[in-house]
C-alpha positions as CSV (number, residue, x, y, z in Angstrom):
1,M,-26.9,18.5,17.5
2,D,-28.5,17.9,14.2
3,E,-26.9,17.8,10.8
4,K,-27.2,21.6,10.2
5,D,-25.4,22.2,13.5
6,F,-22.6,19.8,12.6
7,I,-22.2,21.5,9.2
8,Q,-22.1,25.0,10.8
9,S,-19.6,23.8,13.3
10,A,-17.5,22.1,10.7
11,K,-17.5,25.3,8.7
12,K,-15.8,26.9,11.7
13,G,-13.1,24.2,11.6
14,N,-14.6,21.8,14.2
15,L,-13.1,18.5,13.2
16,D,-15.3,16.5,15.6
17,A,-18.4,18.0,14.0
18,F,-17.1,17.0,10.5
19,N,-16.2,13.5,11.8
20,S,-19.8,13.1,12.9
21,L,-20.8,13.9,9.3
22,V,-18.3,11.3,8.1
23,L,-19.7,8.7,10.3
24,T,-23.2,9.4,9.1
25,Y,-22.3,9.2,5.4
26,Q,-19.3,7.0,5.1
27,D,-21.2,3.9,4.0
28,R,-23.2,5.7,1.4
29,V,-20.1,7.4,0.0
30,Y,-18.2,4.1,-0.1
31,N,-21.2,2.2,-1.7
32,L,-21.6,4.8,-4.4
33,A,-17.8,4.7,-5.2
34,Y,-17.8,0.9,-5.1
35,Y,-20.7,0.5,-7.5
36,A,-19.3,3.2,-9.8
37,L,-15.8,1.8,-9.9
38,S,-16.3,-2.0,-9.2
39,D,-13.1,-2.1,-7.2
40,A,-12.9,-2.1,-3.4
41,Q,-9.4,-0.4,-3.2
42,A,-10.4,2.3,-5.7
43,A,-13.7,2.8,-3.7
44,E,-11.7,3.2,-0.5
45,N,-9.3,5.7,-2.0
46,T,-12.2,7.6,-3.6
47,T,-14.1,7.7,-0.3
48,Q,-11.0,9.1,1.5
49,K,-10.5,11.7,-1.2
50,A,-14.2,12.7,-1.1
51,F,-14.1,13.4,2.6
52,I,-10.9,15.3,2.4
53,S,-12.3,17.4,-0.4
54,A,-15.5,17.9,1.5
55,F,-13.7,19.1,4.6
56,H,-11.7,21.6,2.6
57,K,-14.8,22.8,0.7
58,I,-17.4,22.6,3.5
59,R,-18.0,26.4,3.3
60,Q,-19.5,25.9,-0.2
61,V,-22.5,24.0,1.3
62,R,-25.3,26.5,0.8
63,G,-28.9,26.0,0.1
64,R,-28.8,22.3,-0.9
65,P,-28.8,19.1,1.2
66,F,-25.4,18.1,2.5
67,Q,-25.8,14.5,1.2
68,V,-26.5,15.7,-2.4
69,W,-23.4,18.0,-2.2
70,L,-21.2,15.3,-0.8
71,L,-22.4,12.6,-3.3
72,R,-21.7,15.0,-6.2
73,I,-18.1,15.2,-5.0
74,V,-18.0,11.4,-5.0
75,V,-19.4,11.2,-8.5
76,N,-16.9,13.7,-9.8
77,L,-14.0,11.8,-8.3
78,C,-15.4,8.5,-9.8
79,Y,-15.4,10.1,-13.2
80,E,-11.8,11.2,-12.7
81,E,-10.8,7.7,-11.7
82,L,-12.7,6.1,-14.7
83,R,-11.0,8.5,-17.1
84,R,-7.6,7.5,-15.7
85,C,-8.5,3.8,-16.3
86,L,-9.7,4.6,-19.8
87,N,-6.6,6.5,-21.0
88,P,-4.5,3.4,-21.9
89,L,-7.3,2.1,-24.2
90,P,-7.3,2.7,-27.9
91,S,-9.3,5.9,-28.8
92,M,-12.2,4.1,-30.5
93,V,-12.6,1.7,-27.5
94,R,-12.4,4.7,-25.1
95,I,-15.1,6.6,-27.0
96,A,-17.4,3.5,-27.1
97,V,-17.0,3.0,-23.3
98,T,-17.5,6.6,-22.6
99,L,-20.7,6.8,-24.7
100,V,-22.2,3.7,-23.2
101,D,-21.0,3.7,-19.6
102,I,-20.7,7.4,-18.8
103,Q,-23.1,9.1,-21.3
104,Q,-25.6,6.3,-20.8
105,L,-26.4,5.8,-24.5
106,D,-27.6,2.4,-25.6
107,Y,-25.5,0.4,-28.0
108,V,-27.4,1.5,-31.1
109,E,-27.1,5.2,-30.2
110,A,-23.4,4.8,-29.4
111,A,-22.8,3.1,-32.8
112,E,-24.6,6.0,-34.5
113,V,-22.5,8.5,-32.8
114,K,-19.3,6.7,-33.7
115,K,-20.3,6.7,-37.4
116,F,-19.9,10.5,-37.6
């Protein structure tokens, strides 16, 4: 079976087919989560949440590569986790971190945004 066959079978509820997809992508998912979160435990939790979410939403895979769809789930979960870590910070620090680390502005651009 190729990936498309596993996806089609997983859409029908075949857990073994979905597990084959997990085995194929588990390292990539974990690595993305680890590099985004810089924490092994958070990356493990995010990896688990991503695959659970993917299993429940597998019918939404249409017309785009499975890997892209799956990694988008991981990125969204990482953003959620990062937002949770930022909540305890003072608002000005939270804004600065968000502008630089999430919005990818350089420090000069972030400083300009904060002036407004």
